[in-house]
Rosetta silent file (secondary structure, phi, psi, omega in degrees, C-alpha in Angstrom):
SEQUENCE: MKLATLKNGTRDGQLILVTGDLSHYVDASAIALTLQAALDNWGVIEPRLTELAAEIAAGSTVATLMKLDATKLHSPLPRAFQWADGSAYVNHVELVRKARGAEMPETFWTDPLMYQGGSDSFLGPRDDIRLADTAWGIDMEGEIAVITGDIPMGASLEQARDGIRLIMLVNDVSLRGLIPGELAKGFGFFQSKPSSAFSPVAVTPDELGDAWDGGKVHLPLCVDLNGKPFGRANAGVDMTFDFAQLVAHAAKTRPLCAGSIIGSGTVSNKLDGAAGKPVDQGGAGYSCIAEIRMIETIENGKPETPFMQFGDQVRIEMLDGDGQSIFGAIDQKVIQYNRAE
SCORE:     score description
SCORE:     0.000 S_00000001
   1 L     0.000  163.571 -176.568    2.759  -37.955  -70.154 S_00000001
   2 E  -122.618  124.523  175.459    0.241  -36.880  -67.611 S_00000001
   3 E  -119.065  147.438  176.771   -3.405  -37.783  -68.057 S_00000001
   4 E  -145.870  175.892 -178.021   -6.511  -36.715  -66.168 S_00000001
   5 E  -124.132  120.843  177.861  -10.302  -36.822  -66.422 S_00000001
   6 E   -89.511  143.006  173.327  -12.413  -33.626  -66.526 S_00000001
   7 L   -77.019  127.859 -174.040  -15.828  -33.666  -65.053 S_00000001
   8 L  -136.367    9.599 -177.368  -18.341  -33.186  -67.876 S_00000001
   9 L    90.518    2.311  177.103  -21.544  -34.450  -66.370 S_00000001
  10 L  -111.662  163.940 -177.527  -21.045  -38.088  -67.423 S_00000001
  11 L   -65.408  -32.085 -170.837  -19.985  -40.954  -65.172 S_00000001
  12 L   -98.961  -12.607 -178.390  -16.629  -41.448  -66.926 S_00000001
  13 L    69.455 -162.705 -171.947  -15.734  -37.839  -67.722 S_00000001
  14 E  -129.117  131.611 -178.470  -13.559  -36.569  -70.505 S_00000001
  15 E   -66.081  126.072  172.986   -9.923  -37.492  -71.243 S_00000001
  16 E  -124.591  157.519  171.093   -7.500  -34.566  -71.029 S_00000001
  17 E  -114.083  119.081 -168.120   -3.726  -34.332  -71.444 S_00000001
  18 E   -95.716  141.858  179.210   -1.961  -32.227  -68.768 S_00000001
  19 L   -68.624  162.311 -174.385    1.251  -30.214  -69.235 S_00000001
  20 L   -60.986  -31.029 -178.339    4.363  -31.349  -67.296 S_00000001
  21 L   -93.559   12.092  179.853    3.932  -28.481  -64.810 S_00000001
  22 L    60.146   12.759 -179.066    0.284  -29.160  -64.214 S_00000001
  23 L   -80.118  -31.164 -172.354   -0.663  -25.655  -65.211 S_00000001
  24 E  -145.817  172.068 -179.299   -2.627  -26.329  -68.255 S_00000001
  25 E  -146.336  159.778  165.507   -4.399  -29.126  -70.334 S_00000001
  26 E  -128.187  144.704 -175.970   -5.643  -29.885  -73.751 S_00000001
  27 E   -60.999  122.983  177.625   -8.760  -31.877  -74.735 S_00000001
  28 L  -107.897    6.406 -167.663   -7.653  -35.409  -75.697 S_00000001
  29 L   -75.499  -14.187  168.693  -11.136  -36.791  -76.231 S_00000001
  30 L   -69.768  -18.456  177.849  -10.669  -36.750  -80.051 S_00000001
  31 L  -100.195  -32.252  171.120   -8.105  -39.472  -79.600 S_00000001
  32 L  -152.156  124.070 -168.465   -9.912  -41.294  -76.821 S_00000001
  33 L   -61.359  -38.692 -177.395  -13.201  -40.178  -75.201 S_00000001
  34 L  -136.749  163.102  179.284  -12.154  -41.526  -71.725 S_00000001
  35 H   -67.465  -31.468  175.226   -9.120  -42.823  -70.040 S_00000001
  36 H   -64.332  -36.496  173.455  -10.666  -46.343  -69.909 S_00000001
  37 H   -56.840  -45.151 -175.999  -11.110  -46.018  -73.696 S_00000001
  38 H   -71.149  -41.192  177.007   -7.498  -45.212  -74.113 S_00000001
  39 H   -61.020  -37.773 -176.812   -6.431  -48.196  -71.825 S_00000001
  40 H   -66.734  -24.784  177.064   -8.657  -50.525  -73.758 S_00000001
  41 L  -132.019   48.010 -168.548   -6.743  -49.783  -77.014 S_00000001
  42 H   -60.284  -38.315 -176.846   -3.422  -48.610  -75.511 S_00000001
  43 H   -53.895  -40.730 -175.838   -1.238  -49.991  -78.409 S_00000001
  44 H   -88.445  -41.671 -171.821   -2.916  -47.667  -80.801 S_00000001
  45 H   -82.711  -25.704  179.224   -3.913  -44.754  -78.601 S_00000001
  46 H   -61.068  -49.370  174.802   -0.682  -44.322  -76.545 S_00000001
  47 H   -52.637  -35.401 -172.457    1.481  -43.292  -79.479 S_00000001
  48 H   -75.506  -42.567 -179.541   -1.057  -40.663  -80.551 S_00000001
  49 H   -67.275  -40.990  174.519   -1.247  -39.309  -76.896 S_00000001
  50 H   -51.620  -52.983 -178.373    2.588  -39.268  -76.802 S_00000001
  51 H   -58.013  -49.207 -174.989    2.840  -37.363  -79.984 S_00000001
  52 H   -65.719  -38.202 -179.197    0.276  -34.751  -78.708 S_00000001
  53 H   -66.128  -31.426  172.375    2.298  -34.411  -75.469 S_00000001
  54 H   -63.715  -40.727  179.390    5.461  -33.806  -77.431 S_00000001
  55 H   -66.974  -34.906 -176.210    3.782  -31.122  -79.461 S_00000001
  56 H   -69.931  -47.421  175.349    2.569  -29.443  -76.295 S_00000001
  57 H   -54.578  -38.226 -178.213    6.074  -29.550  -74.808 S_00000001
  58 H   -85.054   -6.072 -177.703    7.576  -28.068  -77.960 S_00000001
  59 L    72.968   23.159 -174.609    4.934  -25.380  -78.191 S_00000001
  60 L  -108.718   -0.273 -176.900    3.918  -26.608  -81.604 S_00000001
  61 L   -69.030  147.522  172.240    0.426  -27.893  -81.021 S_00000001
  62 L   -92.489   -4.667 -178.105   -2.620  -26.341  -82.684 S_00000001
  63 L   -70.940  151.285  178.476   -4.720  -27.705  -79.733 S_00000001
  64 L   -78.696  125.371  174.693   -6.100  -25.017  -77.325 S_00000001
  65 L   -84.654  131.654  177.104   -4.248  -24.903  -73.983 S_00000001
  66 E  -126.697  148.414 -177.207   -6.689  -24.265  -71.116 S_00000001
  67 E   -67.246  134.817 -177.768   -5.826  -23.564  -67.507 S_00000001
  68 L   -84.476  128.545  174.204   -6.084  -26.584  -65.255 S_00000001
  69 L  -126.155  109.587 -175.132   -8.370  -26.456  -62.196 S_00000001
  70 H   -64.292  -16.718  176.441   -8.062  -29.558  -60.033 S_00000001
  71 H   -74.258  -17.585  174.758  -11.463  -29.041  -58.461 S_00000001
  72 H   -86.626    8.633 -169.263  -12.954  -29.783  -61.892 S_00000001
  73 E  -102.257  141.324  157.204  -11.303  -33.140  -62.061 S_00000001
  74 L   -74.378  169.694  158.037  -12.491  -36.653  -61.391 S_00000001
  75 L   -59.154  157.274 -174.237   -9.980  -39.208  -60.173 S_00000001
  76 L   -54.388  -44.659  170.156   -8.208  -40.359  -63.403 S_00000001
  77 L  -108.297  109.265  178.369  -10.539  -43.276  -63.584 S_00000001
  78 L   -58.869  -28.905  170.472  -13.802  -42.211  -61.951 S_00000001
  79 L  -151.166  153.234 -171.535  -14.743  -45.837  -61.690 S_00000001
  80 L  -135.511  157.749  177.762  -12.797  -48.935  -62.499 S_00000001
  81 L   -73.631  -23.934  179.443  -13.389  -52.626  -63.237 S_00000001
  82 L  -151.514  127.041  167.977  -10.929  -53.529  -60.447 S_00000001
  83 E  -129.407  107.737  179.583   -9.430  -51.868  -57.372 S_00000001
  84 E  -121.847  124.347 -170.792   -7.312  -54.301  -55.359 S_00000001
  85 E  -108.652  118.456 -178.762   -5.249  -52.733  -52.606 S_00000001
  86 E   -89.745 -173.209  172.646   -2.186  -54.465  -51.283 S_00000001
  87 L  -134.695   74.144 -175.802   -0.085  -54.101  -48.108 S_00000001
  88 L   -80.641  -19.498 -175.277    3.392  -53.913  -49.458 S_00000001
  89 L   -99.361   94.615 -171.314    4.715  -51.935  -46.515 S_00000001
  90 H   -69.500  -18.985  172.579    4.675  -54.677  -43.830 S_00000001
  91 H   -59.190  -40.310  175.919    5.705  -52.266  -41.141 S_00000001
  92 H   -62.645  -46.400  177.962    2.256  -50.648  -41.432 S_00000001
  93 H   -52.424  -49.072 -176.287    0.573  -54.036  -41.334 S_00000001
  94 H   -60.503  -40.101 -175.764    2.451  -55.009  -38.257 S_00000001
  95 H   -72.588  -49.786 -174.412    1.572  -51.771  -36.380 S_00000001
  96 H   -68.183  -27.841  175.010   -2.208  -51.663  -37.235 S_00000001
  97 H   -69.787  -37.245  175.532   -2.630  -55.384  -36.459 S_00000001
  98 H   -62.773  -41.459 -176.746   -1.014  -54.776  -33.080 S_00000001
  99 H   -57.640  -26.521  177.577   -3.441  -51.893  -32.637 S_00000001
 100 H  -102.481    0.333  179.584   -6.350  -54.312  -32.850 S_00000001
 101 L    76.113   30.734  175.282   -4.615  -57.099  -31.012 S_00000001
 102 L  -105.911  131.731  178.752   -4.116  -59.308  -34.032 S_00000001
 103 L   -69.139  155.824  176.791   -1.001  -61.320  -34.582 S_00000001
 104 L  -110.080  115.508 -176.014    0.864  -61.089  -37.895 S_00000001
 105 L   -65.897  152.431 -176.771    1.598  -64.443  -39.492 S_00000001
 106 H   -60.903  -30.802 -175.203    5.225  -64.966  -40.803 S_00000001
 107 H   -65.565  -17.561  175.881    3.819  -65.391  -44.356 S_00000001
 108 H   -58.860  -21.303  178.862    3.075  -61.647  -44.525 S_00000001
 109 H   -82.532  -18.521 -177.847    6.865  -61.286  -45.276 S_00000001
 110 L  -118.708  -17.210 -176.472    6.624  -63.648  -48.256 S_00000001
 111 L  -138.818  120.429 -176.002    3.177  -63.402  -49.741 S_00000001
 112 L   -58.023  145.811  169.770    1.372  -60.171  -50.311 S_00000001
 113 L   -94.630  137.503 -176.523   -1.854  -59.248  -48.443 S_00000001
 114 E  -148.848  138.772  172.867   -4.569  -57.752  -50.678 S_00000001
 115 E  -123.375  156.192 -175.627   -8.176  -56.804  -50.382 S_00000001
 116 E   -99.467  111.298 -177.034  -10.698  -56.015  -53.151 S_00000001
 117 L   -93.662  168.023  176.844  -12.025  -52.515  -52.718 S_00000001
 118 L   -73.072  126.042 -178.320  -15.117  -50.737  -54.012 S_00000001
 119 L  -118.500    9.540 -176.925  -14.380  -49.247  -57.432 S_00000001
 120 L   -84.895  -14.073 -179.358  -17.708  -48.100  -58.628 S_00000001
 121 L  -151.589   76.524  177.150  -17.669  -44.600  -57.166 S_00000001
 122 L   -73.829  158.362  178.070  -14.355  -43.056  -56.529 S_00000001
 123 E   -86.673  152.049  166.531  -14.057  -39.461  -55.073 S_00000001
 124 L   -69.979  156.167  179.892  -12.381  -36.679  -57.055 S_00000001
 125 L   -62.436  -17.473  176.968   -8.970  -35.459  -55.756 S_00000001
 126 L  -115.548    0.711  178.479  -10.678  -32.351  -54.387 S_00000001
 127 L   -66.732  143.637  173.001  -14.014  -33.850  -53.332 S_00000001
 128 L   -65.769  151.751  166.328  -15.123  -33.848  -49.719 S_00000001
 129 E   -92.251  110.800 -172.497  -15.055  -37.001  -47.673 S_00000001
 130 E  -105.999  111.925  177.035  -18.556  -37.150  -46.675 S_00000001
 131 E  -134.597  149.943 -162.537  -19.329  -39.486  -43.740 S_00000001
 132 L   -77.880  -34.183 -167.550  -22.179  -39.773  -41.195 S_00000001
 133 L  -145.582  125.434  178.707  -20.319  -40.433  -37.950 S_00000001
 134 H   -71.901  -11.954 -179.025  -16.792  -39.621  -36.537 S_00000001
 135 H   -74.096  -15.292 -179.555  -17.257  -42.500  -34.130 S_00000001
 136 H   -75.007   -5.048  173.361  -16.488  -44.827  -37.075 S_00000001
 137 L    76.417   67.738 -171.926  -12.829  -43.781  -36.703 S_00000001
 138 E   -74.362  114.449  178.070  -12.140  -41.752  -39.892 S_00000001
 139 E  -123.989  147.970  171.557   -8.575  -42.222  -41.157 S_00000001
 140 L   -92.553  162.145  177.387   -6.625  -41.283  -44.260 S_00000001
 141 L  -148.219  107.404  172.751   -4.163  -43.651  -45.909 S_00000001
 142 E   -78.952  124.186 -174.512   -1.536  -42.211  -48.300 S_00000001
 143 E  -145.938  166.519  171.072   -0.587  -44.604  -50.951 S_00000001
 144 E  -106.479  150.868  174.966    0.757  -45.197  -54.462 S_00000001
 145 E  -143.183  155.492  174.399   -1.259  -47.113  -57.167 S_00000001
 146 E  -118.579  152.203  169.925   -0.746  -48.377  -60.725 S_00000001
 147 E  -109.888  132.711 -174.557   -3.226  -48.844  -63.535 S_00000001
 148 E  -103.325  168.614  158.305   -2.519  -51.896  -65.676 S_00000001
 149 L   -83.085 -161.567  174.005   -3.204  -53.037  -69.178 S_00000001
 150 L   -70.893  123.442  176.977   -4.525  -56.458  -69.819 S_00000001
 151 E  -115.125  120.039  179.740   -2.627  -58.985  -67.544 S_00000001
 152 L   -66.720  151.599  174.692   -2.997  -62.739  -68.280 S_00000001
 153 L   -59.167  144.669 -179.196   -3.807  -65.138  -65.425 S_00000001
 154 L    67.273   23.096 -168.953   -0.663  -66.492  -63.995 S_00000001
 155 L   -69.065  148.639  177.306    1.505  -63.673  -65.401 S_00000001
 156 L   -74.622  168.845 -179.989    5.243  -63.652  -64.654 S_00000001
 157 H   -59.723  -35.063 -178.422    6.866  -60.744  -62.790 S_00000001
 158 H   -69.431  -42.374  175.027    8.108  -59.466  -66.231 S_00000001
 159 H   -63.473  -44.328  175.325    4.653  -59.518  -67.724 S_00000001
 160 H   -54.042  -47.725  179.431    3.314  -57.886  -64.711 S_00000001
 161 H   -65.453  -45.791  179.564    5.963  -55.161  -64.828 S_00000001
 162 H   -65.987  -24.228  178.184    5.458  -54.590  -68.548 S_00000001
 163 L   -79.897   -3.003  177.536    1.529  -54.252  -67.964 S_00000001
 164 E   -74.885  114.481 -170.619    1.968  -51.229  -65.766 S_00000001
 165 E   -94.487  -45.546 -167.141    0.512  -48.333  -67.815 S_00000001
 166 E  -145.357  157.034 -179.908    0.095  -45.369  -65.283 S_00000001
 167 E  -127.938  138.354 -179.152    1.038  -44.420  -61.849 S_00000001
 168 E  -150.323  174.937  175.084   -0.976  -42.254  -59.338 S_00000001
 169 E   -99.576  157.943  177.645   -1.513  -41.379  -55.658 S_00000001
 170 E  -140.303  143.755  164.675   -4.329  -42.561  -53.443 S_00000001
 171 E  -109.343  102.911  178.445   -6.160  -41.611  -50.249 S_00000001
 172 L   -90.591   87.804 -174.868   -7.620  -45.012  -49.237 S_00000001
 173 L   -63.286  132.432 -177.957  -10.020  -43.723  -46.644 S_00000001
 174 E  -129.410  146.316 -179.619  -10.445  -46.251  -43.883 S_00000001
 175 E  -109.982   94.271 -171.962  -12.980  -46.386  -40.937 S_00000001
 176 L   -62.606  -33.332 -177.893  -10.904  -47.861  -38.145 S_00000001
 177 L   -67.215  -24.181 -178.721  -13.794  -48.238  -35.704 S_00000001
 178 L   -99.131  -14.749 -174.628  -15.589  -50.671  -38.062 S_00000001
 179 H   -63.982  -47.120 -175.189  -12.616  -52.825  -39.301 S_00000001
 180 H   -60.406  -41.423  179.017  -12.218  -55.084  -36.280 S_00000001
 181 H   -64.906  -41.049 -175.380  -15.960  -56.184  -36.272 S_00000001
 182 H   -64.742  -47.456 -179.341  -15.935  -56.672  -40.093 S_00000001
 183 H   -67.515  -33.753  179.979  -12.724  -58.718  -40.116 S_00000001
 184 H   -61.626  -25.304  179.439  -13.921  -60.795  -37.169 S_00000001
 185 L   -76.543  -20.042  171.132  -16.631  -62.061  -39.424 S_00000001
 186 L    94.703   -2.052  176.453  -14.035  -63.475  -41.818 S_00000001
 187 L   -99.080   -4.261  179.555  -15.135  -61.916  -45.139 S_00000001
 188 L    93.183 -175.297 -179.529  -12.878  -58.766  -45.069 S_00000001
 189 L   -67.324  147.539  162.808  -13.498  -55.121  -45.555 S_00000001
 190 L  -154.343  -70.289  176.474  -16.614  -53.584  -46.918 S_00000001
 191 L   -63.274  -34.519 -174.478  -18.358  -50.918  -44.872 S_00000001
 192 L   -72.084   -4.207  177.310  -15.007  -49.974  -43.281 S_00000001
 193 L  -120.068   82.524  179.297  -13.629  -48.971  -46.674 S_00000001
 194 L   -72.539 -170.983 -176.261  -15.730  -46.027  -48.195 S_00000001
 195 L   -55.339  129.897  173.607  -14.800  -44.397  -51.550 S_00000001
 196 L   -80.639  159.163  173.319  -11.111  -43.841  -52.248 S_00000001
 197 E  -127.394  148.541 -173.683   -9.809  -40.747  -53.969 S_00000001
 198 E  -123.467  162.228 -176.880   -6.896  -40.685  -56.470 S_00000001
 199 L   -64.648  153.306 -174.504   -4.493  -37.853  -57.526 S_00000001
 200 L   -53.465  -34.816 -172.770   -5.557  -35.291  -60.127 S_00000001
 201 L  -130.371  148.221  167.674   -3.295  -36.816  -62.778 S_00000001
 202 E  -105.682  138.243 -174.027   -1.992  -40.376  -63.550 S_00000001
 203 E  -121.001  154.073  173.855    1.489  -40.338  -65.215 S_00000001
 204 L   -73.162  152.031 -173.842    3.357  -42.797  -67.424 S_00000001
 205 H   -65.603  -22.245 -176.240    6.344  -44.265  -65.583 S_00000001
 206 H   -71.835  -15.874  175.248    8.915  -42.412  -67.754 S_00000001
 207 H   -70.113  -15.484  177.952    7.584  -39.142  -66.076 S_00000001
 208 L   -79.950  -25.994 -176.253    9.344  -40.378  -62.832 S_00000001
 209 H    67.972 -137.100 -178.478   12.785  -40.643  -64.367 S_00000001
 210 H   -68.745  -15.786 -174.160   15.282  -42.331  -62.052 S_00000001
 211 H   -75.580  -13.889  174.633   12.738  -42.257  -59.174 S_00000001
 212 E  -105.599  126.421 -176.150   11.013  -45.244  -60.867 S_00000001
 213 L  -106.781   14.049 -175.031   12.924  -48.457  -60.860 S_00000001
 214 L    94.572   -8.737  177.135   10.295  -50.574  -62.628 S_00000001
 215 L  -147.207  -20.917 -174.674    8.528  -51.499  -59.443 S_00000001
 216 L  -133.773  151.321  172.949    8.887  -48.865  -56.763 S_00000001
 217 E  -102.813  109.629 -173.621    8.711  -45.036  -56.569 S_00000001
 218 L   -91.488   63.735 -176.286   11.766  -43.771  -54.791 S_00000001
 219 L  -138.829  156.822  171.104   10.336  -40.424  -53.506 S_00000001
 220 E   -74.913  147.698  174.025    8.777  -39.264  -50.235 S_00000001
 221 L  -100.182  111.938 -172.481    5.067  -39.217  -49.989 S_00000001
 222 E   -91.340  119.229  175.575    3.971  -35.896  -48.441 S_00000001
 223 E  -119.725  122.771 -179.331    0.911  -36.198  -46.208 S_00000001
 224 E  -114.514  141.572 -178.661   -0.261  -33.029  -44.394 S_00000001
 225 E  -121.734  119.950 -175.286   -3.086  -33.009  -41.778 S_00000001
 226 L    44.465   46.176  173.244   -4.728  -29.696  -41.265 S_00000001
 227 L    80.285   -0.900  176.001   -1.902  -27.838  -42.956 S_00000001
 228 E  -110.001  142.965 -177.757    0.904  -29.491  -40.920 S_00000001
 229 E   -64.491  126.510 -177.877    3.332  -32.095  -42.129 S_00000001
 230 E  -108.560  -40.658 -174.646    2.194  -35.482  -40.927 S_00000001
 231 E  -144.783  140.159  167.508    3.994  -37.949  -43.114 S_00000001
 232 L  -138.673   33.973 -177.305    7.096  -37.886  -45.342 S_00000001
 233 L   -66.799  141.431 -177.723    7.796  -41.575  -45.736 S_00000001
 234 E   -81.267  120.658 -172.322    9.838  -42.578  -48.672 S_00000001
 235 L   -70.619  -17.822  179.077    7.727  -44.749  -50.928 S_00000001
 236 L   -96.162    0.449  174.847   10.763  -46.739  -52.160 S_00000001
 237 L  -104.809  141.066  178.680   12.014  -47.750  -48.670 S_00000001
 238 L    67.043   16.923  179.266   10.610  -50.575  -46.692 S_00000001
 239 L   -85.399   94.484 -173.898    8.331  -51.636  -49.656 S_00000001
 240 L   -66.232  -37.477  175.125    8.499  -55.428  -49.101 S_00000001
 241 L  -118.376  127.555  178.678    6.636  -56.232  -52.337 S_00000001
 242 L   -83.567 -179.095 -175.049    7.034  -54.047  -55.469 S_00000001
 243 H   -69.862  -29.379  174.858    4.341  -53.388  -57.975 S_00000001
 244 H   -62.439  -43.216  177.432    5.342  -56.137  -60.295 S_00000001
 245 H   -62.314  -46.359 -179.676    4.936  -58.581  -57.298 S_00000001
 246 H   -63.603  -48.254 -179.851    1.506  -57.045  -56.398 S_00000001
 247 H   -62.662  -44.658  178.462    0.179  -57.223  -59.935 S_00000001
 248 H   -60.775  -34.223 -175.908    1.408  -60.748  -60.392 S_00000001
 249 H   -68.319  -40.076 -179.100   -0.158  -61.774  -57.112 S_00000001
 250 H   -65.428  -22.171 -172.732   -3.500  -60.261  -58.132 S_00000001
 251 L  -100.903    3.775 -171.517   -3.302  -62.040  -61.432 S_00000001
 252 L   -61.130  -40.420 -176.304   -2.350  -65.527  -59.998 S_00000001
 253 L  -120.110    8.101  175.998   -5.773  -67.055  -60.339 S_00000001
 254 L  -159.512  152.085  176.360   -7.609  -64.664  -62.760 S_00000001
 255 L   -69.475  154.497  172.032   -6.805  -62.332  -65.627 S_00000001
 256 E  -113.635  136.697 -176.794   -6.872  -58.495  -64.887 S_00000001
 257 L   -95.236  156.945  177.160   -8.495  -56.478  -67.614 S_00000001
 258 L   -47.720  127.986  176.203   -7.123  -53.018  -68.775 S_00000001
 259 L   106.375    5.406 -179.595   -7.942  -50.342  -66.374 S_00000001
 260 L   -75.481  144.269  179.195   -7.399  -52.466  -63.233 S_00000001
 261 E  -115.418  129.358  178.108   -5.947  -50.525  -60.288 S_00000001
 262 E  -120.524  128.235 -171.318   -3.452  -52.036  -57.870 S_00000001
 263 E  -103.925  158.182  176.886   -2.597  -50.153  -54.739 S_00000001
 264 E   -76.589  -28.612 -166.037    0.586  -50.300  -52.612 S_00000001
 265 E    85.531  172.270 -171.983   -1.085  -50.128  -49.272 S_00000001
 266 E   -63.118  123.343 -179.214   -0.147  -47.357  -46.770 S_00000001
 267 L   -70.608  135.096 -165.594    3.384  -46.072  -47.279 S_00000001
 268 L  -155.626  130.620  175.679    5.310  -46.597  -44.043 S_00000001
 269 L  -118.667  138.774  171.260    8.961  -46.378  -42.936 S_00000001
 270 L   -78.303  173.962  173.827   10.747  -47.845  -39.975 S_00000001
 271 E  -138.346  115.561  178.893   13.440  -45.706  -38.209 S_00000001
 272 L    52.132   46.528 -178.997   16.605  -47.548  -37.293 S_00000001
 273 L    72.306   -1.330 -178.586   14.708  -50.826  -37.421 S_00000001
 274 E  -120.101 -176.854  177.298   12.011  -49.673  -35.084 S_00000001
 275 L   -59.380  149.201 -176.577    8.740  -47.795  -35.350 S_00000001
 276 L   -75.869  179.742 -178.447    9.031  -44.369  -36.918 S_00000001
 277 L  -124.116  156.312 -178.876    8.880  -40.923  -35.347 S_00000001
 278 L   -65.857  160.655 -175.795    6.716  -37.858  -36.172 S_00000001
 279 H   -60.685  -41.364 -175.542    8.018  -35.344  -38.682 S_00000001
 280 H   -80.980    4.125  169.501    8.498  -32.630  -36.068 S_00000001
 281 H  -110.180   15.499  178.260   10.757  -35.067  -34.121 S_00000001
 282 L    88.880    1.868  176.256   12.971  -35.659  -37.046 S_00000001
 283 L   -93.128 -175.655 -179.234   11.291  -38.797  -38.394 S_00000001
 284 L   -91.761   -0.108  170.246    9.544  -39.477  -41.623 S_00000001
 285 E    76.480 -150.954 -170.724    6.213  -39.445  -39.916 S_00000001
 286 L  -149.318  148.015  179.405    3.161  -41.471  -40.959 S_00000001
 287 L   -94.779   -1.807  177.556    0.821  -41.787  -43.931 S_00000001
 288 L  -149.708  159.119  179.114   -2.173  -42.690  -41.650 S_00000001
 289 H   -72.720  -39.821 -176.694   -3.347  -41.877  -38.168 S_00000001
 290 H   -50.355  -43.278  173.946   -3.559  -45.454  -37.022 S_00000001
 291 H   -51.456  -54.969 -175.600    0.236  -45.852  -37.016 S_00000001
 292 H   -65.375  -38.082 -178.854    0.924  -42.933  -34.628 S_00000001
 293 H   -61.617  -38.202  178.915   -1.882  -44.147  -32.436 S_00000001
 294 H   -69.303  -44.559  177.385   -0.300  -47.567  -32.135 S_00000001
 295 H   -65.226  -39.507  177.419    3.017  -46.088  -31.290 S_00000001
 296 H   -67.049  -39.470  176.790    1.489  -43.772  -28.639 S_00000001
 297 H   -59.290  -44.404  174.211   -0.222  -46.908  -27.156 S_00000001
 298 H   -56.835  -50.849 -173.087    3.186  -48.618  -26.920 S_00000001
 299 H   -83.716  -27.331 -171.792    4.876  -45.786  -25.381 S_00000001
 300 H  -121.246   -5.828  179.172    2.190  -44.142  -23.233 S_00000001
 301 L    93.844  -16.173  177.125   -0.290  -46.954  -22.631 S_00000001
 302 L  -155.742  159.565 -178.578   -3.048  -45.323  -24.728 S_00000001
 303 L   -78.605  141.247  174.203   -3.522  -43.468  -28.129 S_00000001
 304 L  -108.482  -28.473 -175.274   -3.521  -39.657  -27.960 S_00000001
 305 L   -82.811  127.699  178.875   -3.911  -38.499  -31.548 S_00000001
 306 L   -79.699  156.668  171.497   -7.630  -38.557  -32.516 S_00000001
 307 L   -73.577  176.918 -175.404   -8.864  -39.817  -35.833 S_00000001
 308 E   -61.413  135.447  177.171  -10.180  -37.270  -38.286 S_00000001
 309 L  -110.362  170.147  176.214  -13.070  -35.108  -37.252 S_00000001
 310 L   -60.761  130.470 -172.512  -15.528  -33.091  -39.316 S_00000001
 311 L    98.923  -18.962  176.181  -13.674  -30.118  -40.672 S_00000001
 312 L   -68.422  158.408 -179.527  -10.312  -31.767  -40.761 S_00000001
 313 E  -135.848  138.255  178.760   -8.324  -31.625  -44.000 S_00000001
 314 E  -125.737  141.839 -177.903   -5.821  -34.000  -45.512 S_00000001
 315 E  -131.415  131.898  174.901   -3.402  -33.256  -48.425 S_00000001
 316 E  -125.344  119.578 -172.689   -1.466  -35.914  -50.222 S_00000001
 317 E  -151.188  159.400  173.307    1.257  -35.119  -52.750 S_00000001
 318 L  -132.524  129.029 -174.180    4.555  -36.139  -54.176 S_00000001
 319 E  -104.431  150.938  175.510    7.214  -33.738  -55.253 S_00000001
 320 L   -80.676 -176.505  179.517   10.186  -34.363  -57.757 S_00000001
 321 L   -64.609  -22.137  178.073   13.828  -33.446  -57.020 S_00000001
 322 L   -93.899    8.019  179.927   13.080  -29.906  -58.007 S_00000001
 323 L    72.807   20.856  177.737   10.183  -29.593  -55.593 S_00000001
 324 L   -95.608  138.242  179.159    7.536  -29.710  -58.410 S_00000001
 325 E   -72.716  132.317 -173.259    4.444  -31.685  -57.901 S_00000001
 326 L   -82.050  -52.186 -166.029    4.301  -34.775  -60.009 S_00000001
 327 L  -109.543   -5.201 -170.608    0.712  -35.992  -59.729 S_00000001
 328 L    80.071  176.179 -177.811   -0.976  -32.846  -58.318 S_00000001
 329 L  -105.495  142.099  161.394   -2.458  -32.939  -54.771 S_00000001
 330 E   -81.101  115.889 -176.404   -5.276  -34.906  -53.222 S_00000001
 331 E  -133.223   98.799 -165.878   -6.742  -32.248  -50.998 S_00000001
 332 E  -128.631  143.550  176.513   -9.879  -33.230  -49.112 S_00000001
 333 E  -109.652  142.295  177.037  -12.044  -32.047  -46.115 S_00000001
 334 E   -89.684  129.422 -176.782  -14.012  -34.376  -43.964 S_00000001
 335 E  -133.943  151.959  178.899  -17.660  -33.188  -43.735 S_00000001
 336 E   -80.218  128.687 -178.105  -20.740  -34.770  -42.183 S_00000001
 337 L   -82.650  133.410  177.164  -23.000  -36.598  -44.558 S_00000001
 338 L  -126.055  116.512 -175.540  -26.704  -35.878  -44.140 S_00000001
 339 L   -57.797  -24.440 -174.726  -28.903  -38.260  -46.026 S_00000001
 340 L   -81.773  -14.574 -175.571  -31.564  -35.476  -46.532 S_00000001
 341 L   -69.074    0.000    0.000  -29.142  -33.177  -48.464 S_00000001
């Protein structure tokens, strides 16, 4: 099933159940007022939502079907108790660390890297990215994320895998110009990671069919920049750590409560064992601008592709084998933030 959150003037929105083709929805708030409420009592709520989804698919529901407008949606969880983002695609880590002159320890291949993001104010999938200064180096990062149930501390890989409730897409906005200074202080990201945005809908793993193997999504992530294909990297390729490993890593020293979000990190593919190529050159492209800038630096001595400017637009989406959108599209424009507004 596919779940979303309708903006209704409250912080946590209203839970809705979306049709498979993303065209319509029904109000699910009589079953659970919010997605977090559903996750808190998943064992009881999930069967009722599944039953409603089956009725909608069969055309037998008495619930009113309403046309879906993605601009009226929050991220599936407008705020979350936990947002921890991994770096499962080590190719991406390797490139961006090279870009800022940092070496990559060998342990990156055996132990996941993860940071704790801000989870109190996510952007909606169609909300503008409002930032004050392009000198901060505004970059998009196309990623996959999972929402978990309750995960015990020290969870096994099997427990972590069984605790994955929903899957969605992410634009993990990064400010590349602020990252080096923050990391040099030794405490990690904070100002350099503004609010992230998630896909219009979050889906249960069964919605992905054979594309979900229990830990990875084996489909290309489509990232467009200003209407042109920028990235088509396959999320199931070059993923060094799958989601079960990422969830277990996050839960090694603490339990995770239902509604925790764990991200994959920027989806990134190598090409014949080396750095990838742009889509228009026959490659899988890139899910963030930092990668192509690093490759340009290696090849030409300096980066040529600018980071995002005011007015630029990014679209992140994933299509199934029939070319149909699975999660809906994150579609955002960068605009200048004016504190006086």
